[in-house]
C-alpha positions as CSV (number, residue, x, y, z in Angstrom):
1,M,94.0,85.8,137.3
2,S,93.6,88.6,134.9
3,F,95.3,92.0,134.6
4,I,94.5,95.1,132.6
5,I,97.6,97.2,132.1
6,E,97.6,100.8,131.0
7,N,100.9,102.8,131.0
8,S,102.0,101.0,134.2
9,S,102.5,97.5,135.6
10,A,99.7,98.0,138.2
11,P,96.4,96.1,137.7
12,V,93.5,98.2,136.6
13,K,89.9,96.9,137.2
14,S,88.3,97.5,133.9
15,E,87.4,95.6,130.8
16,L,89.6,95.6,127.8
17,N,86.8,96.2,125.4
18,A,86.0,99.4,127.2
19,A,89.1,101.0,125.8
20,P,88.4,104.2,123.9
21,Q,87.9,103.7,120.2
22,V,90.7,104.9,118.0
23,Q,89.8,107.0,115.0
24,I,91.2,105.4,111.8
25,C,92.8,108.0,109.6
26,A,91.4,107.0,106.2
27,S,93.1,109.8,104.4
28,E,96.5,108.0,104.4
29,Q,95.4,105.6,101.8
30,L,91.7,105.9,101.2
31,Q,89.5,108.8,100.1
32,S,87.6,110.6,102.8
33,S,83.9,111.2,102.6
34,Q,83.1,113.8,99.9
35,N,79.6,115.3,99.5
36,Y,79.8,115.6,95.7
37,S,80.7,111.9,95.2
38,Q,77.9,110.8,97.5
39,K,75.3,112.9,95.7
40,S,76.5,112.3,92.2
41,F,77.0,108.5,92.4
42,G,74.9,107.4,95.4
43,L,78.0,105.8,96.9
44,V,77.0,105.5,100.6
45,A,73.6,104.5,101.8
46,S,72.5,106.8,104.6
47,A,69.6,104.4,105.3
48,E,69.2,103.2,108.9
49,E,66.9,100.5,107.5
50,F,69.9,98.3,106.9
51,L,70.4,98.1,110.6
52,G,68.1,96.0,112.8
53,S,67.1,93.5,110.1
54,D,66.7,91.2,113.1
55,K,65.0,91.7,116.5
56,D,68.4,92.1,118.2
57,G,69.6,94.8,115.8
58,S,71.8,92.4,113.7
59,C,71.8,92.0,110.0
60,L,72.9,89.2,107.6
61,V,75.9,89.7,105.3
62,Y,77.3,87.2,102.8
63,W,81.0,87.9,102.7
64,Y,83.4,86.7,100.0
65,D,86.4,89.0,100.0
66,A,88.5,90.8,102.6
67,Y,91.3,93.3,102.8
68,E,93.5,94.2,105.7
69,K,94.9,97.7,106.0
70,Q,98.6,97.4,107.0
71,P,100.1,97.6,109.5
72,N,97.4,98.0,112.2
73,G,94.1,97.4,110.5
74,P,91.2,97.8,110.3
75,V,89.9,94.8,108.3
76,Y,87.4,95.3,105.5
77,L,84.9,92.6,104.7
78,F,83.1,92.8,101.3
79,G,79.9,91.1,100.3
80,K,76.2,91.2,100.0
81,M,73.7,92.0,102.7
82,K,70.0,91.5,103.0
83,D,68.1,94.6,101.6
84,S,64.4,94.5,101.3
85,K,64.3,97.7,99.3
86,S,66.6,96.2,96.6
87,S,65.0,94.6,93.5
88,T,67.4,91.6,94.0
89,G,66.8,91.4,97.8
90,V,70.5,92.1,98.5
91,S,72.9,95.0,98.1
92,T,76.7,95.5,98.2
93,C,78.2,96.0,101.6
94,C,81.5,96.8,103.2
95,V,82.0,95.9,106.9
96,I,84.7,97.8,108.7
97,V,86.0,95.7,111.6
98,E,88.0,97.7,114.2
99,N,89.7,96.9,117.5
100,I,90.8,93.4,116.6
101,Q,93.1,92.1,119.3
102,R,96.6,90.5,119.0
103,N,96.9,87.2,121.0
104,L,100.4,86.5,122.3
105,F,101.5,83.5,124.3
106,F,104.5,83.6,126.6
107,L,106.0,80.2,127.5
108,P,107.5,80.5,131.1
109,R,110.9,79.0,131.8
110,E,111.2,76.3,134.4
111,T,113.8,78.5,136.1
112,S,114.8,82.0,135.2
113,T,118.2,82.8,133.7
114,D,119.6,83.5,137.1
115,G,118.4,80.1,138.5
116,Q,115.3,81.4,140.4
117,E,111.8,79.7,140.2
118,V,109.5,81.5,137.8
119,S,106.1,82.6,139.0
120,F,103.4,84.2,136.8
121,E,103.7,87.4,138.8
122,D,107.4,87.6,137.8
123,L,106.5,86.8,134.2
124,Q,103.7,89.4,134.2
125,A,106.1,92.1,135.6
126,E,108.6,91.3,132.8
127,V,105.9,91.5,130.2
128,S,104.8,94.9,131.5
129,Q,108.4,96.1,131.1
130,I,108.5,94.8,127.5
131,A,105.1,96.5,126.7
132,S,106.4,99.8,128.1
133,Q,109.6,99.4,126.1
134,Y,107.7,98.9,122.8
135,G,105.1,101.5,123.4
136,I,102.1,99.2,124.0
137,T,99.7,101.5,125.9
138,K,97.1,99.0,127.1
139,F,96.9,95.2,127.3
140,E,95.5,92.3,129.3
141,C,97.3,89.3,130.7
142,K,96.0,86.0,132.2
143,P,97.4,82.5,132.5
144,V,96.0,79.9,130.1
145,T,96.7,76.3,129.2
146,R,97.5,75.5,125.5
147,K,98.7,72.6,123.4
148,Y,101.6,72.7,121.0
149,A,102.0,70.5,117.9
150,F,104.9,71.9,115.9
151,E,108.6,71.5,115.3
152,L,110.3,73.2,118.3
153,P,111.9,70.4,120.5
154,D,112.0,72.5,123.7
155,V,108.3,73.3,123.7
156,P,106.1,70.9,125.7
157,A,103.1,69.3,124.1
158,E,100.9,71.0,126.7
159,S,101.8,73.7,129.1
160,E,100.6,76.9,130.9
161,Y,101.3,80.2,129.1
162,L,100.8,83.8,129.9
163,K,98.3,85.1,127.3
164,M,98.7,88.8,126.4
165,T,96.0,90.6,124.3
166,Y,96.0,94.1,123.0
167,T,94.4,95.8,119.9
168,F,96.4,96.2,116.8
169,N,96.3,99.9,117.1
170,S,97.4,99.9,120.7
171,G,101.0,99.0,119.9
172,P,103.4,97.5,117.4
173,Q,104.2,93.9,116.7
174,L,106.8,92.4,119.0
175,P,109.9,91.0,117.4
176,L,110.0,87.3,116.3
177,G,112.3,85.2,118.5
178,L,112.1,87.5,121.5
179,S,112.9,85.8,124.8
180,G,113.5,87.1,128.3
181,K,114.6,86.3,131.8
182,N,111.4,84.4,132.7
183,F,110.2,83.2,129.3
184,S,111.7,81.2,126.5
185,H,109.3,81.7,123.6
186,I,106.5,84.0,122.3
187,F,103.9,82.7,119.9
188,G,101.5,84.7,117.8
189,T,103.6,87.8,117.2
190,N,103.3,87.8,113.4
191,T,99.6,86.8,113.2
192,S,97.8,89.3,111.0
193,A,94.5,91.0,112.0
194,L,92.6,89.2,109.2
195,E,93.9,85.9,110.3
196,M,92.9,86.6,113.9
197,L,89.4,87.6,112.8
198,L,88.9,84.5,110.7
199,V,90.3,82.1,113.3
200,K,88.8,83.5,116.4
201,R,85.3,83.9,114.9
202,K,85.6,80.5,113.1
203,I,84.8,81.9,109.7
204,M,85.7,79.1,107.3
205,G,85.5,80.7,103.8
206,P,82.7,82.7,102.2
207,C,79.5,82.3,104.2
208,W,76.5,84.2,105.7
209,L,77.5,86.2,108.8
210,K,75.2,87.5,111.5
211,I,76.6,91.0,112.3
212,K,75.5,93.4,115.0
213,P,77.1,96.7,113.7
214,S,77.8,99.6,116.1
215,S,76.9,102.2,113.4
216,I,76.7,103.2,109.8
217,A,80.1,104.4,108.8
218,G,80.3,108.2,108.6
219,R,83.0,108.1,106.0
220,S,83.2,106.9,102.4
221,V,86.0,104.4,102.3
222,S,84.4,102.1,99.7
223,W,82.2,102.2,96.6
224,C,79.7,99.8,98.2
225,K,76.1,100.9,98.8
226,T,76.3,100.3,102.6
227,E,79.2,100.6,105.0
228,L,78.9,99.1,108.5
229,T,81.3,99.6,111.4
230,V,81.9,96.9,113.9
231,A,83.8,98.0,117.0
232,D,83.9,94.5,118.6
233,S,84.7,91.4,116.4
234,K,82.7,89.3,118.8
235,Q,79.6,90.8,117.2
236,I,80.4,88.8,114.0
237,N,79.3,85.2,113.9
238,P,78.9,82.7,111.1
239,L,75.2,81.8,110.5
240,L,75.1,78.1,111.4
241,P,72.1,75.9,111.7
242,S,71.0,75.2,115.2
243,E,69.5,71.8,116.3
244,G,66.2,71.3,114.6
245,Q,66.6,74.4,112.3
246,E,67.0,74.7,108.6
247,L,70.3,75.2,106.8
248,P,71.5,78.7,106.1
249,P,70.2,80.2,102.9
250,P,72.3,79.7,99.7
251,P,74.7,82.3,98.6
252,P,73.0,85.3,96.9
253,L,73.1,85.6,93.1
254,M,76.2,87.4,91.9
255,T,76.8,89.9,89.1
256,A,79.6,89.0,86.8
257,M,81.3,91.2,84.1
258,S,83.5,89.7,81.4
259,L,86.0,92.2,80.1
260,S,88.1,92.1,77.0
261,L,90.7,94.7,75.9
262,R,92.4,95.3,72.6
263,T,95.7,97.1,72.6
264,V,98.4,98.2,70.2
265,M,102.0,99.1,70.8
266,N,102.9,102.7,70.4
267,P,106.1,102.8,68.3
268,E,107.2,106.1,69.8
269,T,106.6,105.6,73.5
270,K,106.9,101.8,73.5
271,A,103.8,101.6,75.6
272,H,100.6,99.6,75.1
273,E,97.7,101.8,74.0
274,I,94.1,100.6,74.6
275,V,92.1,100.7,71.5
276,A,88.8,99.1,72.5
277,I,87.1,97.6,75.5
278,S,84.1,95.2,75.5
279,G,82.1,93.8,78.3
280,L,79.3,91.3,79.0
281,I,77.2,91.5,82.2
282,Y,75.5,88.5,83.8
283,D,73.4,89.7,86.8
284,K,72.1,86.4,88.1
285,V,75.1,84.1,88.5
286,D,74.5,81.1,90.8
287,V,78.1,80.7,92.2
288,D,77.5,77.3,93.9
289,G,74.9,75.9,91.5
290,S,72.4,75.3,94.3
291,R,69.6,76.9,92.2
292,S,70.4,75.6,88.8
293,T,71.0,72.3,86.9
294,S,74.0,71.4,84.9
295,S,72.2,72.4,81.7
296,D,71.3,75.9,82.9
297,R,73.5,78.8,81.6
298,P,73.3,82.3,83.0
299,S,71.9,84.7,80.5
300,C,73.6,87.9,79.4
301,S,71.6,90.9,80.8
302,A,73.7,93.7,79.2
303,A,76.7,94.4,77.0
304,F,78.8,97.3,76.0
305,S,81.7,98.0,73.6
306,V,83.7,101.2,73.1
307,V,86.4,102.0,70.6
308,R,88.7,105.1,70.6
309,D,90.1,107.2,67.9
310,L,93.7,106.1,67.8
311,E,95.1,108.9,65.7
312,N,92.9,111.8,67.0
313,S,91.7,112.5,63.5
314,G,88.1,111.4,63.9
315,F,86.2,108.5,62.5
316,S,84.8,108.4,59.0
317,N,81.1,108.5,58.4
318,R,81.1,105.1,56.9
319,F,83.0,103.6,59.9
320,S,80.8,105.5,62.4
321,S,77.6,104.2,60.8
322,S,79.0,100.6,60.9
323,L,79.5,100.9,64.7
324,T,75.8,101.5,65.4
325,S,75.2,97.7,64.9
326,G,78.1,95.6,66.0
327,P,78.2,91.8,66.5
328,N,74.9,90.5,68.1
329,N,73.4,94.0,67.6
330,I,75.6,95.5,70.3
331,R,76.0,99.2,69.8
332,V,79.7,100.2,69.7
333,E,80.3,103.5,71.4
334,Q,82.9,106.0,70.1
335,A,85.5,107.7,72.3
336,K,87.5,110.7,71.1
337,N,90.6,109.6,73.1
338,V,91.8,107.1,75.7
339,K,90.7,109.3,78.6
340,V,87.1,109.2,77.4
341,L,87.3,105.5,76.8
342,L,88.6,104.8,80.4
343,N,86.0,107.1,81.9
344,Y,83.3,105.1,80.0
345,L,84.7,101.9,81.5
346,M,84.5,103.4,85.0
347,A,80.9,104.4,84.4
348,M,80.0,100.9,83.3
349,L,81.7,99.5,86.5
350,Q,79.7,102.0,88.6
351,R,76.4,101.2,86.8
352,H,76.6,97.4,87.0
353,D,78.9,97.1,90.1
354,P,80.0,93.5,89.3
355,D,80.9,91.1,92.1
356,I,83.0,89.0,89.7
357,L,85.4,90.2,87.0
358,V,86.2,87.7,84.3
359,G,89.0,88.0,81.8
360,H,91.6,86.0,79.9
361,N,95.1,86.9,81.1
362,F,93.5,89.8,83.0
363,L,95.9,89.7,85.9
364,G,98.9,89.0,83.7
365,F,98.4,91.8,81.2
366,D,95.1,93.7,81.1
367,L,95.2,95.0,84.7
368,G,98.7,96.4,84.4
369,V,97.8,98.2,81.2
370,L,94.6,99.6,82.6
371,L,96.4,100.9,85.7
372,H,99.2,102.5,83.8
373,R,96.9,104.2,81.3
374,M,94.5,105.4,84.0
375,K,97.4,106.9,86.0
376,S,98.8,108.5,82.9
377,C,95.5,110.0,82.0
378,K,94.7,111.0,85.6
379,I,91.3,109.3,85.7
380,D,89.5,110.6,88.8
381,F,87.6,107.5,89.9
382,W,90.2,104.9,88.9
383,S,89.7,102.9,92.1
384,K,86.2,101.9,90.9
385,I,87.9,98.9,89.3
386,G,87.7,97.5,92.9
387,R,85.5,98.4,95.8
388,L,87.9,100.4,98.1
389,N,88.1,104.1,97.5
390,W,91.8,104.6,97.2
391,T,93.7,107.9,96.7
392,Q,97.3,106.7,96.4
393,W,98.2,104.7,93.3
394,P,99.7,101.3,93.9
395,K,103.4,100.7,93.1
396,T,103.2,99.6,89.4
397,K,106.0,97.9,87.5
398,A,108.5,100.1,85.8
399,G,107.5,101.3,82.3
400,S,104.1,101.2,80.6
401,A,104.8,98.2,78.3
402,V,103.5,95.8,80.8
403,S,103.9,92.1,79.7
404,T,104.2,90.3,83.0
405,E,101.8,89.2,85.8
406,A,100.4,92.0,87.9
407,S,102.2,92.7,91.1
408,Y,100.7,92.1,94.6
409,A,100.2,95.9,95.1
410,E,98.3,96.1,91.8
411,R,96.1,93.2,92.6
412,Q,95.1,94.8,95.9
413,V,93.3,97.5,93.9
414,L,90.7,94.9,93.0
415,C,89.8,94.0,96.6
416,G,86.1,93.7,97.0
417,R,85.6,92.0,93.6
418,I,86.3,88.3,92.8
419,V,88.7,88.0,89.8
420,C,88.4,85.0,87.5
421,D,91.4,84.8,85.2
422,T,90.6,82.0,82.7
423,Y,94.2,82.0,81.4
424,L,95.7,81.3,84.9
425,A,93.0,78.8,85.7
426,A,93.6,76.9,82.5
427,K,97.3,76.8,83.1
428,D,96.6,75.1,86.5
429,L,93.9,72.7,85.4
430,V,94.4,72.0,81.7
431,K,97.4,70.4,79.8
432,A,97.9,72.2,76.6
433,K,100.6,73.7,74.4
434,N,98.7,76.9,73.8
435,Y,96.5,78.7,76.3
436,S,95.0,81.2,73.9
437,L,91.3,81.8,74.3
438,G,90.5,80.4,70.8
439,T,92.5,77.2,71.4
440,L,90.9,76.6,74.8
441,A,87.4,77.2,73.4
442,E,88.0,74.6,70.7
443,S,89.7,72.0,72.9
444,Q,87.5,72.3,76.0
445,L,84.1,73.5,74.6
446,G,84.2,72.3,71.0
447,L,83.5,75.8,69.8
448,Q,85.2,77.8,67.0
449,R,85.9,81.3,68.2
450,T,86.0,84.1,65.7
451,P,88.5,86.8,66.8
452,F,87.7,90.4,66.2
453,D,90.8,92.5,65.6
């Protein structure tokens, strides 16, 4: 028995996935498509060649990060996709998954609160009233059998439930602990869209996904080369080996960028001022070690370093000439002020587009300082630090003299890039009295690190 409900309690003979698609208003939090940004930076690929990389119109995407737009989706999956026109064979990709369904389970009472026997028709009628009360415009109901293995004593180990499904954008979340005349419990009310996607599609961590997208996204919601829209989450499936077939391919090679900031305290504003930024880029990082041996080390493919004029008085000729050949023959660029320095960093992120950001205490200090200074200087493309194209700044901690770990909202700016904070990792895995980079290099690697201040 299955029902489709739309603005009434009467059954409607139609499929739930035939519901009209809801246009997601990206302008609330993400930048809308802009012609100048696409032309200047090549942000969105218009290429239809990314679709149909298989005979059935599907394509392969290796996903490793996700972000859920609250409160009603969609879900953004970030990763690498097969791209025959790329020199590396893959390119960055953002998959926009829409129309993810909530799954609620109503446990019927043995008898209703007025002592009457409960039928599924009675329960369905009460669920229809609740849906109308909370503004759920369209949903589906059917009886199912499920098992329970948690702590509530009045829930049987196995029982029949009334399963209710509706998309996240069709109505709000029902309250926790809600009960009624014909049911005693509801399960699944607070399950997020991202959790539903991962559990229902059996996606167990980063892996290759076979995706049949409905279209190339017509809006620029990310900084990825390609954006795919999936209107039905059932078109996303993990790439698993069938009987007699080979294992899925190994993860694609990643690009890593190691960042280091140097700051000073401004005695007047009591704010941290960024003086210099340096970065090393490794464009062929084997994240699972399947292609390399223990002795192999990724080679640095590029490096950059930029220093700013702290007092706005200009650099001396002697100092400027010394910057042309820095350590390891790395040219040190000169920036007139902090805004030029930060724009240079954004340009490097755009050019190399790293999948992994590496830093020592990056989440605890560097990220907060970067966001405060970029907001203060009104940097246009500040969201390139991640891969979503935001317009609204995250809620940062009060004051610019950031000295504590980045907030959850600040970390969300980095979605789409994996962050490796060696300071936090060392605190979890290494017993030491001092977790400075020099101390860890000496104790764990046997290397003497020469600081540059």
